[in-house]
C-alpha positions, 0 to 999 in steps of 0.5 A: 121681262122674260125674253125681251130684246133690247129693242123691246126694252128701249121702246118700253122706256116711256112706260118707265119714265118718271117726269118728276125725276126729269125736272129741269133736264133735257137731253137727246141720247142715241142708243146704238145697239149691235147684234140680234134684237138691237138697232139704233134709237133716239131718246129725247127728254124735254119739258118733262116728256119723253119721245123714243124713235127708231133711228138716229135723229138730230144731234145727240148730247150722248151716244151709247154704243154696246151690244144688244145682249149687253144692253139687255143684261145691264137693264135686267140687272145681270151686269153692273153698269159701272163695270160694263162702262169701265171694261169697255162693254158699253161706250159712252160719249158723255157720262154726265148726261147718261148718269142724269138720263138714267135717273129719269127711269124706274128699274126694269121689272 
């Protein structure tokens, strides 16, 4: 996990994906991660499968905007995700979709 950039973490989502937790859930999430090591990504969950692509594709059910550093700190457990959203470090267009989306993944090791 040491020195992973936000891009690396996003692209590793398929390895942490738990299809059983994604049962009856479908969503397209756009991640807009600014700064060094970031980028724009589309993560789609449908029919118990996940697809991650660089770039923004299709219409998102939820958009998440933050800095690459904040994303890394949140994924690695350094930041409390609820506080990051409440303080505006992470901006989310649909918190209900994001909450369900997050449950589909194992924690970053």
